N, CA and C atoms of all chains as a GROMACS GRO file, in nm:
protein
  648
    1MET      N    1  13.146  12.246  13.192
    1MET     CA    2  13.247  12.165  13.259
    1MET      C    3  13.301  12.238  13.381
    2THR      N    4  13.321  12.163  13.488
    2THR     CA    5  13.375  12.224  13.610
    2THR      C    6  13.524  12.250  13.592
    3LYS      N    7  13.568  12.364  13.642
    3LYS     CA    8  13.710  12.396  13.628
    3LYS      C    9  13.768  12.440  13.762
    4ILE      N   10  13.886  12.389  13.794
    4ILE     CA   11  13.955  12.430  13.916
    4ILE      C   12  14.087  12.496  13.877
    5SER      N   13  14.116  12.604  13.945
    5SER     CA   14  14.237  12.679  13.917
    5SER      C   15  14.317  12.692  14.047
    6ILE      N   16  14.441  12.648  14.044
    6ILE     CA   17  14.522  12.651  14.166
    6ILE      C   18  14.646  12.736  14.145
    7ILE      N   19  14.664  12.836  14.230
    7ILE     CA   20  14.790  12.911  14.229
    7ILE      C   21  14.883  12.840  14.326
    8VAL      N   22  14.996  12.795  14.274
    8VAL     CA   23  15.093  12.727  14.361
    8VAL      C   24  15.205  12.826  14.390
    9PHE      N   25  15.202  12.881  14.509
    9PHE     CA   26  15.304  12.978  14.552
    9PHE      C   27  15.412  12.910  14.636
   10SER      N   28  15.370  12.806  14.710
   10SER     CA   29  15.460  12.739  14.804
   10SER      C   30  15.546  12.634  14.735
   11GLY      N   31  15.668  12.621  14.783
   11GLY     CA   32  15.758  12.524  14.722
   11GLY      C   33  15.796  12.410  14.815
   12THR      N   34  15.722  12.397  14.926
   12THR     CA   35  15.756  12.291  15.020
   12THR      C   36  15.667  12.169  14.994
   13VAL      N   37  15.723  12.051  15.017
   13VAL     CA   38  15.654  11.928  14.980
   13VAL      C   39  15.521  11.909  15.052
   14ASP      N   40  15.513  11.953  15.179
   14ASP     CA   41  15.386  11.937  15.253
   14ASP      C   42  15.273  12.016  15.188
   15LYS      N   43  15.307  12.124  15.115
   15LYS     CA   44  15.202  12.200  15.047
   15LYS      C   45  15.185  12.158  14.902
   16LEU      N   46  15.291  12.099  14.846
   16LEU     CA   47  15.281  12.052  14.708
   16LEU      C   48  15.202  11.922  14.699
   17MET      N   49  15.204  11.842  14.807
   17MET     CA   50  15.127  11.718  14.807
   17MET      C   51  14.978  11.743  14.784
   18PRO      N   52  14.914  11.834  14.860
   18PRO     CA   53  14.773  11.860  14.831
   18PRO      C   54  14.747  11.913  14.690
   19VAL      N   55  14.844  11.983  14.633
   19VAL     CA   56  14.828  12.028  14.494
   19VAL      C   57  14.816  11.905  14.404
   20GLY      N   58  14.902  11.806  14.428
   20GLY     CA   59  14.900  11.683  14.349
   20GLY      C   60  14.774  11.602  14.371
   21VAL      N   61  14.735  11.587  14.498
   21VAL     CA   62  14.618  11.505  14.531
   21VAL      C   63  14.490  11.568  14.474
   22LEU      N   64  14.475  11.699  14.494
   22LEU     CA   65  14.354  11.765  14.444
   22LEU      C   66  14.352  11.767  14.291
   23SER      N   67  14.467  11.784  14.229
   23SER     CA   68  14.471  11.785  14.082
   23SER      C   69  14.430  11.649  14.027
   24SER      N   70  14.482  11.542  14.089
   24SER     CA   71  14.449  11.410  14.034
   24SER      C   72  14.304  11.376  14.062
   25ALA      N   73  14.252  11.412  14.180
   25ALA     CA   74  14.110  11.386  14.208
   25ALA      C   75  14.022  11.466  14.110
   26ALA      N   76  14.057  11.592  14.088
   26ALA     CA   77  13.978  11.676  13.997
   26ALA      C   78  13.980  11.619  13.856
   27ALA      N   79  14.097  11.577  13.811
   27ALA     CA   80  14.107  11.520  13.676
   27ALA      C   81  14.023  11.394  13.666
   28ALA      N   82  14.025  11.311  13.771
   28ALA     CA   83  13.946  11.188  13.769
   28ALA      C   84  13.797  11.220  13.761
   29LEU      N   85  13.757  11.327  13.825
   29LEU     CA   86  13.616  11.367  13.824
   29LEU      C   87  13.576  11.437  13.693
   30GLY      N   88  13.674  11.455  13.607
   30GLY     CA   89  13.645  11.518  13.478
   30GLY      C   90  13.651  11.670  13.481
   31TYR      N   91  13.707  11.725  13.587
   31TYR     CA   92  13.722  11.871  13.591
   31TYR      C   93  13.841  11.911  13.503
   32GLU      N   94  13.832  12.031  13.453
   32GLU     CA   95  13.947  12.090  13.387
   32GLU      C   96  14.035  12.147  13.500
   33VAL      N   97  14.166  12.128  13.490
   33VAL     CA   98  14.255  12.173  13.599
   33VAL      C   99  14.360  12.268  13.543
   34GLU      N  100  14.375  12.382  13.610
   34GLU     CA  101  14.482  12.474  13.573
   34GLU      C  102  14.567  12.504  13.694
   35ILE      N  103  14.696  12.486  13.678
   35ILE     CA  104  14.789  12.514  13.786
   35ILE      C  105  14.877  12.630  13.741
   36PHE      N  106  14.883  12.733  13.823
   36PHE     CA  107  14.968  12.847  13.792
   36PHE      C  108  15.078  12.849  13.896
   37ALA      N  109  15.199  12.815  13.856
   37ALA     CA  110  15.310  12.805  13.950
   37ALA      C  111  15.386  12.936  13.953
   38THR      N  112  15.399  12.992  14.072
   38THR     CA  113  15.467  13.119  14.086
   38THR      C  114  15.563  13.116  14.204
   39PHE      N  115  15.662  13.200  14.200
   39PHE     CA  116  15.762  13.211  14.307
   39PHE      C  117  15.817  13.077  14.353
   40TRP      N  118  15.809  13.046  14.482
   40TRP     CA  119  15.870  12.920  14.532
   40TRP      C  120  15.799  12.800  14.471
   41GLY      N  121  15.675  12.820  14.437
   41GLY     CA  122  15.599  12.714  14.373
   41GLY      C  123  15.660  12.680  14.237
   42LEU      N  124  15.702  12.782  14.164
   42LEU     CA  125  15.762  12.756  14.032
   42LEU      C  126  15.902  12.696  14.048
   43MET      N  127  15.974  12.743  14.151
   43MET     CA  128  16.108  12.688  14.176
   43MET      C  129  16.100  12.536  14.195
   44ALA      N  130  15.990  12.491  14.256
   44ALA     CA  131  15.973  12.347  14.282
   44ALA      C  132  15.961  12.266  14.154
   45PHE      N  133  15.927  12.332  14.043
   45PHE     CA  134  15.912  12.262  13.915
   45PHE      C  135  16.044  12.257  13.837
   46ARG      N  136  16.152  12.308  13.898
   46ARG     CA  137  16.281  12.301  13.829
   46ARG      C  138  16.331  12.156  13.828
   47LYS      N  139  16.396  12.119  13.720
   47LYS     CA  140  16.448  11.982  13.708
   47LYS      C  141  16.541  11.946  13.823
   48ASP      N  142  16.621  12.044  13.867
   48ASP     CA  143  16.719  12.013  13.972
   48ASP      C  144  16.656  12.016  14.111
   49MET      N  145  16.525  12.037  14.117
   49MET     CA  146  16.459  12.052  14.246
   49MET      C  147  16.344  11.951  14.262
   50ALA      N  148  16.267  11.931  14.155
   50ALA     CA  149  16.139  11.859  14.162
   50ALA      C  150  16.142  11.730  14.242
   51GLU      N  151  16.228  11.635  14.203
   51GLU     CA  152  16.224  11.504  14.267
   51GLU      C  153  16.309  11.496  14.393
   52LYS      N  154  16.399  11.594  14.412
   52LYS     CA  155  16.482  11.583  14.533
   52LYS      C  156  16.446  11.687  14.639
   53ASN      N  157  16.334  11.749  14.621
   53ASN     CA  158  16.288  11.849  14.717
   53ASN      C  159  16.256  11.784  14.852
   54MET      N  160  16.327  11.828  14.958
   54MET     CA  161  16.304  11.772  15.090
   54MET      C  162  16.263  11.882  15.187
   55LYS      N  163  16.212  11.990  15.132
   55LYS     CA  164  16.173  12.102  15.219
   55LYS      C  165  16.030  12.084  15.266
   56ILE      N  166  16.006  12.122  15.392
   56ILE     CA  167  15.868  12.132  15.436
   56ILE      C  168  15.852  12.265  15.511
   57SER      N  169  15.728  12.305  15.534
   57SER     CA  170  15.703  12.435  15.596
   57SER      C  171  15.784  12.449  15.725
   58LYS      N  172  15.839  12.568  15.741
   58LYS     CA  173  15.926  12.600  15.855
   58LYS      C  174  15.864  12.562  15.990
   59GLU      N  175  15.734  12.592  16.003
   59GLU     CA  176  15.672  12.567  16.135
   59GLU      C  177  15.652  12.419  16.165
   60TYR      N  178  15.674  12.333  16.065
   60TYR     CA  179  15.661  12.188  16.090
   60TYR      C  180  15.792  12.115  16.063
   61GLU      N  181  15.897  12.193  16.060
   61GLU     CA  182  16.031  12.142  16.028
   61GLU      C  183  16.067  12.013  16.101
   62GLU      N  184  16.033  12.009  16.230
   62GLU     CA  185  16.073  11.893  16.312
   62GLU      C  186  16.002  11.764  16.267
   63MET      N  187  15.898  11.780  16.185
   63MET     CA  188  15.824  11.662  16.138
   63MET      C  189  15.876  11.611  16.003
   64ALA      N  190  15.967  11.687  15.943
   64ALA     CA  191  16.010  11.655  15.806
   64ALA      C  192  16.062  11.512  15.792
   65GLU      N  193  16.153  11.476  15.881
   65GLU     CA  194  16.216  11.344  15.870
   65GLU      C  195  16.110  11.234  15.875
   66MET      N  196  16.018  11.247  15.973
   66MET     CA  197  15.912  11.147  15.988
   66MET      C  198  15.824  11.142  15.862
   67MET      N  199  15.788  11.262  15.813
   67MET     CA  200  15.700  11.267  15.696
   67MET      C  201  15.761  11.198  15.575
   68PHE      N  202  15.886  11.229  15.546
   68PHE     CA  203  15.950  11.168  15.429
   68PHE      C  204  15.969  11.018  15.447
   69LYS      N  205  15.993  10.978  15.573
   69LYS     CA  206  16.010  10.835  15.601
   69LYS      C  207  15.879  10.761  15.575
   70ILE      N  208  15.770  10.816  15.626
   70ILE     CA  209  15.639  10.752  15.606
   70ILE      C  210  15.604  10.745  15.457
   71MET      N  211  15.628  10.857  15.387
   71MET     CA  212  15.596  10.860  15.244
   71MET      C  213  15.671  10.752  15.168
   72LYS      N  214  15.796  10.731  15.211
   72LYS     CA  215  15.879  10.630  15.144
   72LYS      C  216  15.830  10.489  15.180
   73GLU      N  217  15.807  10.468  15.309
   73GLU     CA  218  15.762  10.336  15.356
   73GLU      C  219  15.631  10.294  15.290
   74LYS      N  220  15.539  10.389  15.281
   74LYS     CA  221  15.408  10.357  15.225
   74LYS      C  222  15.405  10.368  15.074
   75ASN      N  223  15.522  10.397  15.018
   75ASN     CA  224  15.536  10.403  14.874
   75ASN      C  225  15.435  10.500  14.810
   76MET      N  226  15.421  10.617  14.872
   76MET     CA  227  15.326  10.715  14.821
   76MET      C  228  15.381  10.783  14.696
   77PRO      N  229  15.294  10.810  14.600
   77PRO     CA  230  15.344  10.880  14.481
   77PRO      C  231  15.384  11.023  14.518
   78SER      N  232  15.486  11.074  14.452
   78SER     CA  233  15.529  11.210  14.479
   78SER      C  234  15.428  11.308  14.421
   79TRP      N  235  15.436  11.434  14.460
   79TRP     CA  236  15.343  11.534  14.405
   79TRP      C  237  15.361  11.547  14.254
   80VAL      N  238  15.485  11.526  14.207
   80VAL     CA  239  15.510  11.533  14.062
   80VAL      C  240  15.437  11.418  13.992
   81ASP      N  241  15.448  11.297  14.051
   81ASP     CA  242  15.379  11.181  13.992
   81ASP      C  243  15.228  11.204  13.989
   82LEU      N  244  15.175  11.263  14.096
   82LEU     CA  245  15.031  11.287  14.103
   82LEU      C  246  14.985  11.380  13.992
   83ILE      N  247  15.062  11.485  13.968
   83ILE     CA  248  15.025  11.579  13.860
   83ILE      C  249  15.041  11.509  13.724
   84ARG      N  250  15.146  11.430  13.712
   84ARG     CA  251  15.169  11.356  13.588
   84ARG      C  252  15.051  11.262  13.558
   85GLN      N  253  15.006  11.189  13.664
   85GLN     CA  254  14.891  11.098  13.647
   85GLN      C  255  14.766  11.176  13.609
   86ALA      N  256  14.749  11.292  13.673
   86ALA     CA  257  14.633  11.375  13.643
   86ALA      C  258  14.635  11.416  13.496
   87LYS      N  259  14.754  11.448  13.446
   87LYS     CA  260  14.766  11.490  13.306
   87LYS      C  261  14.735  11.375  13.210
   88GLU      N  262  14.767  11.253  13.254
   88GLU     CA  263  14.741  11.138  13.167
   88GLU      C  264  14.592  11.111  13.150
   89ILE      N  265  14.514  11.141  13.255
   89ILE     CA  266  14.371  11.107  13.247
   89ILE      C  267  14.281  11.226  13.215
   90GLY      N  268  14.332  11.347  13.226
   90GLY     CA  269  14.240  11.460  13.209
   90GLY      C  270  14.302  11.580  13.141
   91ASN      N  271  14.224  11.686  13.144
   91ASN     CA  272  14.268  11.812  13.085
   91ASN      C  273  14.334  11.896  13.194
   92VAL      N  274  14.464  11.880  13.208
   92VAL     CA  275  14.538  11.946  13.316
   92VAL      C  276  14.652  12.028  13.256
   93LYS      N  277  14.654  12.156  13.287
   93LYS     CA  278  14.760  12.241  13.232
   93LYS      C  279  14.840  12.302  13.347
   94VAL      N  280  14.970  12.304  13.328
   94VAL     CA  281  15.056  12.369  13.427
   94VAL      C  282  15.119  12.492  13.361
   95TYR      N  283  15.093  12.607  13.419
   95TYR     CA  284  15.148  12.731  13.366
   95TYR      C  285  15.255  12.786  13.459
   96ALA      N  286  15.362  12.834  13.400
   96ALA     CA  287  15.468  12.896  13.478
   96ALA      C  288  15.448  13.047  13.476
   97CYS      N  289  15.463  13.108  13.590
   97CYS     CA  290  15.447  13.254  13.603
   97CYS      C  291  15.562  13.325  13.532
   98ALA      N  292  15.528  13.410  13.437
   98ALA     CA  293  15.629  13.477  13.355
   98ALA      C  294  15.721  13.566  13.438
   99GLN      N  295  15.664  13.632  13.537
   99GLN     CA  296  15.743  13.725  13.617
   99GLN      C  297  15.850  13.651  13.696
  100THR      N  298  15.810  13.539  13.761
  100THR     CA  299  15.906  13.459  13.838
  100THR      C  300  16.014  13.404  13.743
  101PHE      N  301  15.965  13.360  13.629
  101PHE     CA  302  16.050  13.302  13.526
  101PHE      C  303  16.162  13.399  13.487
  102ASP      N  304  16.123  13.523  13.462
  102ASP     CA  305  16.221  13.625  13.423
  102ASP      C  306  16.307  13.668  13.540
  103MET      N  307  16.244  13.682  13.655
  103MET     CA  308  16.316  13.730  13.772
  103MET      C  309  16.432  13.638  13.808
  104PHE      N  310  16.407  13.507  13.804
  104PHE     CA  311  16.513  13.412  13.838
  104PHE      C  312  16.592  13.366  13.715
  105GLY      N  313  16.565  13.430  13.602
  105GLY     CA  314  16.638  13.397  13.479
  105GLY      C  315  16.624  13.251  13.439
  106MET      N  316  16.500  13.198  13.449
  106MET     CA  317  16.478  13.057  13.417
  106MET      C  318  16.464  13.038  13.267
  107LYS      N  319  16.492  12.915  13.224
  107LYS     CA  320  16.467  12.878  13.085
  107LYS      C  321  16.365  12.765  13.088
  108LYS      N  322  16.286  12.755  12.982
  108LYS     CA  323  16.182  12.651  12.977
  108LYS      C  324  16.243  12.512  13.001
  109GLU      N  325  16.364  12.493  12.949
  109GLU     CA  326  16.427  12.361  12.963
  109GLU      C  327  16.479  12.334  13.105
  110ASP      N  328  16.476  12.436  13.190
  110ASP     CA  329  16.514  12.414  13.331
  110ASP      C  330  16.400  12.346  13.406
  111LEU      N  331  16.281  12.353  13.349
  111LEU     CA  332  16.162  12.303  13.418
  111LEU      C  333  16.125  12.162  13.373
  112ILE      N  334  16.063  12.086  13.464
  112ILE     CA  335  16.024  11.949  13.428
  112ILE      C  336  15.916  11.952  13.319
  113ASP      N  337  15.902  11.837  13.252
  113ASP     CA  338  15.820  11.832  13.132
  113ASP      C  339  15.669  11.851  13.155
  114ILE      N  340  15.624  11.851  13.280
  114ILE     CA  341  15.480  11.868  13.301
  114ILE      C  342  15.437  12.015  13.292
  115VAL      N  343  15.535  12.106  13.281
  115VAL     CA  344  15.502  12.248  13.267
  115VAL      C  345  15.469  12.274  13.120
  116ASP      N  346  15.351  12.330  13.095
  116ASP     CA  347  15.308  12.350  12.957
  116ASP      C  348  15.357  12.479  12.895
  117GLU      N  349  15.329  12.589  12.965
  117GLU     CA  350  15.360  12.718  12.904
  117GLU      C  351  15.396  12.822  13.008
  118VAL      N  352  15.461  12.928  12.962
  118VAL     CA  353  15.489  13.041  13.050
  118VAL      C  354  15.383  13.146  13.020
  119VAL      N  355  15.309  13.188  13.122
  119VAL     CA  356  15.205  13.288  13.099
  119VAL      C  357  15.215  13.404  13.198
  120GLY      N  358  15.165  13.516  13.158
  120GLY     CA  359  15.166  13.635  13.243
  120GLY      C  360  15.048  13.637  13.339
  121ALA      N  361  15.055  13.730  13.435
  121ALA     CA  362  14.950  13.742  13.536
  121ALA      C  363  14.815  13.773  13.473
  122GLY      N  364  14.819  13.854  13.367
  122GLY     CA  365  14.694  13.892  13.301
  122GLY      C  366  14.622  13.772  13.243
  123GLU      N  367  14.699  13.689  13.173
  123GLU     CA  368  14.637  13.571  13.112
  123GLU      C  369  14.587  13.476  13.220
  124TYR      N  370  14.667  13.462  13.325
  124TYR     CA  371  14.625  13.372  13.434
  124TYR      C  372  14.490  13.418  13.491
  125LEU      N  373  14.479  13.548  13.519
  125LEU     CA  374  14.355  13.600  13.579
  125LEU      C  375  14.236  13.579  13.487
  126GLU      N  376  14.259  13.602  13.359
  126GLU     CA  377  14.150  13.580  13.262
  126GLU      C  378  14.104  13.434  13.262
  127ARG      N  379  14.201  13.344  13.280
  127ARG     CA  380  14.167  13.202  13.284
  127ARG      C  381  14.100  13.166  13.416
  128ALA      N  382  14.153  13.219  13.526
  128ALA     CA  383  14.100  13.184  13.659
  128ALA      C  384  13.958  13.237  13.677
  129LYS      N  385  13.928  13.346  13.608
  129LYS     CA  386  13.794  13.406  13.615
  129LYS      C  387  13.686  13.307  13.577
  130GLU      N  388  13.722  13.214  13.488
  130GLU     CA  389  13.626  13.115  13.438
  130GLU      C  390  13.614  12.994  13.531
  131ALA      N  391  13.699  12.987  13.633
  131ALA     CA  392  13.701  12.867  13.717
  131ALA      C  393  13.591  12.867  13.820
  132ASP      N  394  13.545  12.746  13.857
  132ASP     CA  395  13.443  12.731  13.960
  132ASP      C  396  13.507  12.727  14.098
  133ILE      N  397  13.630  12.678  14.101
  133ILE     CA  398  13.701  12.667  14.228
  133ILE      C  399  13.839  12.730  14.208
  134THR      N  400  13.878  12.820  14.297
  134THR     CA  401  14.013  12.876  14.288
  134THR      C  402  14.082  12.860  14.422
  135LEU      N  403  14.202  12.813  14.420
  135LEU     CA  404  14.277  12.790  14.543
  135LEU      C  405  14.414  12.857  14.534
  136PHE      N  406  14.463  12.900  14.649
  136PHE     CA  407  14.598  12.956  14.659
  136PHE      C  408  14.673  12.871  14.760
  137ILE      N  409  14.772  12.800  14.713
  137ILE     CA  410  14.843  12.709  14.803
  137ILE      C  411  14.990  12.747  14.810
  138MET      N  412  12.759   8.890  15.165
  138MET     CA  413  12.822   8.864  15.035
  138MET      C  414  12.728   8.905  14.923
  139SER      N  415  12.787   8.961  14.821
  139SER     CA  416  12.704   8.996  14.706
  139SER      C  417  12.704   8.878  14.610
  140ASP      N  418  12.590   8.854  14.546
  140ASP     CA  419  12.588   8.740  14.452
  140ASP      C  420  12.610   8.786  14.309
  141VAL      N  421  12.640   8.916  14.292
  141VAL     CA  422  12.668   8.968  14.157
  141VAL      C  423  12.815   8.939  14.126
  142LYS      N  424  12.838   8.875  14.015
  142LYS     CA  425  12.976   8.843  13.981
  142LYS      C  426  13.039   8.959  13.905
  143PRO      N  427  13.148   9.016  13.957
  143PRO     CA  428  13.208   9.130  13.888
  143PRO      C  429  13.269   9.091  13.754
  144THR      N  430  13.258   9.183  13.658
  144THR     CA  431  13.320   9.165  13.528
  144THR      C  432  13.470   9.187  13.545
  145LYS      N  433  13.503   9.279  13.636
  145LYS     CA  434  13.644   9.313  13.656
  145LYS      C  435  13.667   9.345  13.804
  146VAL      N  436  13.781   9.302  13.856
  146VAL     CA  437  13.817   9.333  13.994
  146VAL      C  438  13.943   9.419  13.993
  147ILE      N  439  13.936   9.532  14.065
  147ILE     CA  440  14.054   9.618  14.074
  147ILE      C  441  14.104   9.611  14.217
  148ASP      N  442  14.226   9.568  14.233
  148ASP     CA  443  14.284   9.564  14.367
  148ASP      C  444  14.366   9.690  14.388
  149ALA      N  445  14.304   9.790  14.452
  149ALA     CA  446  14.373   9.918  14.474
  149ALA      C  447  14.417   9.930  14.620
  150ARG      N  448  14.432   9.817  14.686
  150ARG     CA  449  14.475   9.822  14.826
  150ARG      C  450  14.617   9.876  14.833
  151GLY      N  451  14.639   9.966  14.928
  151GLY     CA  452  14.772  10.026  14.944
  151GLY      C  453  14.786  10.155  14.866
  152SER      N  454  14.690  10.181  14.778
  152SER     CA  455  14.694  10.305  14.701
  152SER      C  456  14.625  10.415  14.782
  153PHE      N  457  14.681  10.536  14.776
  153PHE     CA  458  14.629  10.645  14.858
  153PHE      C  459  14.529  10.732  14.785
  154CYS      N  460  14.449  10.803  14.860
  154CYS     CA  461  14.351  10.898  14.808
  154CYS      C  462  14.416  10.989  14.708
  155PRO      N  463  14.364  11.008  14.587
  155PRO     CA  464  14.240  10.951  14.534
  155PRO      C  465  14.264  10.830  14.442
  156GLY      N  466  14.369  10.753  14.466
  156GLY     CA  467  14.406  10.642  14.378
  156GLY      C  468  14.293  10.545  14.345
  157PRO      N  469  14.225  10.486  14.449
  157PRO     CA  470  14.119  10.389  14.418
  157PRO      C  471  14.005  10.449  14.335
  158LEU      N  472  13.968  10.573  14.365
  158LEU     CA  473  13.863  10.640  14.287
  158LEU      C  474  13.908  10.656  14.141
  159MET      N  475  14.036  10.696  14.125
  159MET     CA  476  14.088  10.715  13.989
  159MET      C  477  14.087  10.584  13.911
  160GLU      N  478  14.123  10.476  13.980
  160GLU     CA  479  14.126  10.346  13.911
  160GLU      C  480  13.986  10.301  13.873
  161LEU      N  481  13.890  10.329  13.961
  161LEU     CA  482  13.751  10.294  13.932
  161LEU      C  483  13.701  10.372  13.810
  162ILE      N  484  13.727  10.503  13.809
  162ILE     CA  485  13.681  10.587  13.698
  162ILE      C  486  13.740  10.538  13.566
  163LYS      N  487  13.869  10.504  13.571
  163LYS     CA  488  13.936  10.454  13.451
  163LYS      C  489  13.870  10.323  13.403
  164ALA      N  490  13.844  10.234  13.499
  164ALA     CA  491  13.784  10.104  13.463
  164ALA      C  492  13.643  10.122  13.407
  165ILE      N  493  13.567  10.213  13.465
  165ILE     CA  494  13.431  10.238  13.419
  165ILE      C  495  13.434  10.292  13.276
  166LYS      N  496  13.530  10.379  13.250
  166LYS     CA  497  13.544  10.437  13.116
  166LYS      C  498  13.566  10.328  13.012
  167GLU      N  499  13.648  10.230  13.050
  167GLU     CA  500  13.684  10.124  12.956
  167GLU      C  501  13.578  10.013  12.948
  168ALA      N  502  13.485  10.012  13.047
  168ALA     CA  503  13.387   9.902  13.055
  168ALA      C  504  13.269   9.926  12.961
  169LYS      N  505  13.188   9.820  12.945
  169LYS     CA  506  13.065   9.832  12.867
  169LYS      C  507  12.949   9.855  12.963
  170VAL      N  508  12.842   9.916  12.913
  170VAL     CA  509  12.724   9.937  12.997
  170VAL      C  510  12.674   9.801  13.046
  171GLY      N  511  12.649   9.792  13.176
  171GLY     CA  512  12.604   9.666  13.233
  171GLY      C  513  12.716   9.590  13.305
  172ASP      N  514  12.840   9.623  13.272
  172ASP     CA  515  12.954   9.558  13.338
  172ASP      C  516  12.956   9.593  13.487
  173VAL      N  517  13.006   9.499  13.565
  173VAL     CA  518  13.016   9.521  13.710
  173VAL      C  519  13.163   9.525  13.750
  174ILE      N  520  13.201   9.633  13.817
  174ILE     CA  521  13.340   9.651  13.858
  174ILE      C  522  13.348   9.644  14.010
  175ALA      N  523  13.442   9.566  14.061
  175ALA     CA  524  13.466   9.562  14.205
  175ALA      C  525  13.600   9.629  14.233
  176VAL      N  526  13.604   9.714  14.334
  176VAL     CA  527  13.729   9.782  14.372
  176VAL      C  528  13.760   9.749  14.517
  177TYR      N  529  13.883   9.705  14.543
  177TYR     CA  530  13.928   9.685  14.680
  177TYR      C  531  14.010   9.808  14.720
  178SER      N  532  13.979   9.863  14.837
  178SER     CA  533  14.051   9.983  14.879
  178SER      C  534  14.080   9.982  15.028
  179THR      N  535  14.198  10.036  15.064
  179THR     CA  536  14.232  10.053  15.206
  179THR      C  537  14.234  10.202  15.241
  180ASP      N  538  14.203  10.287  15.144
  180ASP     CA  539  14.209  10.432  15.166
  180ASP      C  540  14.079  10.482  15.230
  181SER      N  541  14.090  10.560  15.336
  181SER     CA  542  13.971  10.607  15.409
  181SER      C  543  13.884  10.699  15.326
  182GLY      N  544  13.946  10.772  15.231
  182GLY     CA  545  13.870  10.865  15.149
  182GLY      C  546  13.769  10.796  15.059
  183SER      N  547  13.800  10.673  15.018
  183SER     CA  548  13.715  10.600  14.924
  183SER      C  549  13.572  10.582  14.974
  184LYS      N  550  13.556  10.562  15.106
  184LYS     CA  551  13.424  10.531  15.161
  184LYS      C  552  13.320  10.638  15.131
  185ARG      N  553  13.366  10.762  15.119
  185ARG     CA  554  13.273  10.869  15.083
  185ARG      C  555  13.287  10.904  14.935
  186ASP      N  556  13.414  10.911  14.891
  186ASP     CA  557  13.442  10.954  14.753
  186ASP      C  558  13.377  10.863  14.648
  187ILE      N  559  13.390  10.733  14.668
  187ILE     CA  560  13.341  10.640  14.564
  187ILE      C  561  13.189  10.642  14.554
  188PRO      N  562  13.113  10.624  14.665
  188PRO     CA  563  12.966  10.630  14.652
  188PRO      C  564  12.917  10.764  14.594
  189LEU      N  565  12.983  10.873  14.635
  189LEU     CA  566  12.944  11.006  14.586
  189LEU      C  567  12.964  11.017  14.435
  190TRP      N  568  13.078  10.970  14.389
  190TRP     CA  569  13.106  10.979  14.246
  190TRP      C  570  13.012  10.889  14.167
  191VAL      N  571  12.989  10.768  14.218
  191VAL     CA  572  12.903  10.672  14.147
  191VAL      C  573  12.763  10.732  14.128
  192GLU      N  574  12.715  10.797  14.233
  192GLU     CA  575  12.582  10.858  14.224
  192GLU      C  576  12.582  10.974  14.125
  193LYS      N  577  12.682  11.061  14.138
  193LYS     CA  578  12.689  11.178  14.050
  193LYS      C  579  12.706  11.139  13.904
  194ALA      N  580  12.783  11.034  13.881
  194ALA     CA  581  12.811  10.992  13.744
  194ALA      C  582  12.698  10.907  13.686
  195GLY      N  583  12.598  10.875  13.770
  195GLY     CA  584  12.481  10.803  13.721
  195GLY      C  585  12.499  10.653  13.706
  196HIS      N  586  12.588  10.594  13.785
  196HIS     CA  587  12.603  10.448  13.784
  196HIS      C  588  12.533  10.390  13.907
  197GLU      N  589  12.544  10.258  13.922
  197GLU     CA  590  12.473  10.195  14.034
  197GLU      C  591  12.572  10.136  14.134
  198LEU      N  592  12.556  10.175  14.260
  198LEU     CA  593  12.640  10.119  14.365
  198LEU      C  594  12.568   9.994  14.416
  199ILE      N  595  12.617   9.878  14.376
  199ILE     CA  596  12.552   9.754  14.415
  199ILE      C  597  12.576   9.726  14.563
  200GLY      N  598  12.695   9.758  14.608
  200GLY     CA  599  12.720   9.737  14.751
  200GLY      C  600  12.856   9.783  14.796
  201VAL      N  601  12.866   9.807  14.927
  201VAL     CA  602  12.993   9.840  14.991
  201VAL      C  603  13.011   9.735  15.100
  202TYR      N  604  13.118   9.657  15.092
  202TYR     CA  605  13.136   9.547  15.185
  202TYR      C  606  13.264   9.562  15.264
  203GLU      N  607  13.251   9.553  15.395
  203GLU     CA  608  13.371   9.558  15.480
  203GLU      C  609  13.434   9.420  15.480
  204ARG      N  610  13.552   9.410  15.424
  204ARG     CA  611  13.626   9.284  15.423
  204ARG      C  612  13.733   9.292  15.530
  205GLU      N  613  13.814   9.188  15.539
  205GLU     CA  614  13.918   9.188  15.640
  205GLU      C  615  14.030   9.286  15.602
  206GLY      N  616  14.033   9.401  15.667
  206GLY     CA  617  14.140   9.498  15.642
  206GLY      C  618  14.122   9.585  15.519
  207TYR      N  619  14.009   9.572  15.449
  207TYR     CA  620  13.986   9.660  15.335
  207TYR      C  621  13.836   9.670  15.306
  208THR      N  622  13.800   9.757  15.216
  208THR     CA  623  13.660   9.772  15.178
  208THR      C  624  13.646   9.736  15.031
  209GLU      N  625  13.535   9.665  14.999
  209GLU     CA  626  13.508   9.632  14.859
  209GLU      C  627  13.387   9.711  14.813
  210PHE      N  628  13.402   9.779  14.700
  210PHE     CA  629  13.293   9.855  14.638
  210PHE      C  630  13.255   9.784  14.509
  211VAL      N  631  13.126   9.759  14.492
  211VAL     CA  632  13.082   9.694  14.369
  211VAL      C  633  12.990   9.788  14.294
  212VAL      N  634  13.026   9.816  14.170
  212VAL     CA  635  12.958   9.919  14.092
  212VAL      C  636  12.916   9.865  13.955
  213ARG      N  637  12.796   9.898  13.914
  213ARG     CA  638  12.752   9.861  13.778
  213ARG      C  639  12.750   9.984  13.689
  214LYS      N  640  12.811   9.972  13.573
  214LYS     CA  641  12.810  10.082  13.476
  214LYS      C  642  12.671  10.092  13.415
  215LYS      N  643  12.609  10.209  13.424
  215LYS     CA  644  12.472  10.226  13.378
  215LYS      C  645  12.458  10.303  13.247
  216ARG      N  646  12.560  10.375  13.208
  216ARG     CA  647  12.544  10.453  13.086
  216ARG      C  648  12.679  10.471  13.016
   0.00000   0.00000   0.00000
């Protein structure tokens, strides 16, 4: 079985969208999907952040308003919805980085329900080693 | 015009990449071998994604038709 492993380091919506789109496409194709959320990427999975995140990459800041307006007008699914849909149709796991988790004093219940487990860097690497495609976003 | 009558029509117009592909895969999963599924899509990714997946998954692409403002893909489940 084909497996894709994505490290999500970024917490801005313009970078989280491709995480959602690629995860749902991969799940539809029958790939196994593993998402390892770390640093700002993990912060984006917090309940108080996930759906109201309006951040985009600093260098494209001036485009933020337009981007969110278009997304709303075209009724595009959010990156969270895309990952949720991917989980409904396929084998998709979201792992939270243990180091980030401890560093920011997070609790599992602070994170949205699509996060499966908290794992360390060692376990992540062992899992990613088996992947056919690895991405850092 | 295709003269094959679809068993099921999925209207995925307005859905973004990879929405139409996902809906097709879901419909194929639920269909019986020999069933014909038609998908309507306005997403540009579908034009390559759908034929590629149909071939890889071993089904039959009966046709791709340019309609007014959207594309129709007609697929037969082969296995």
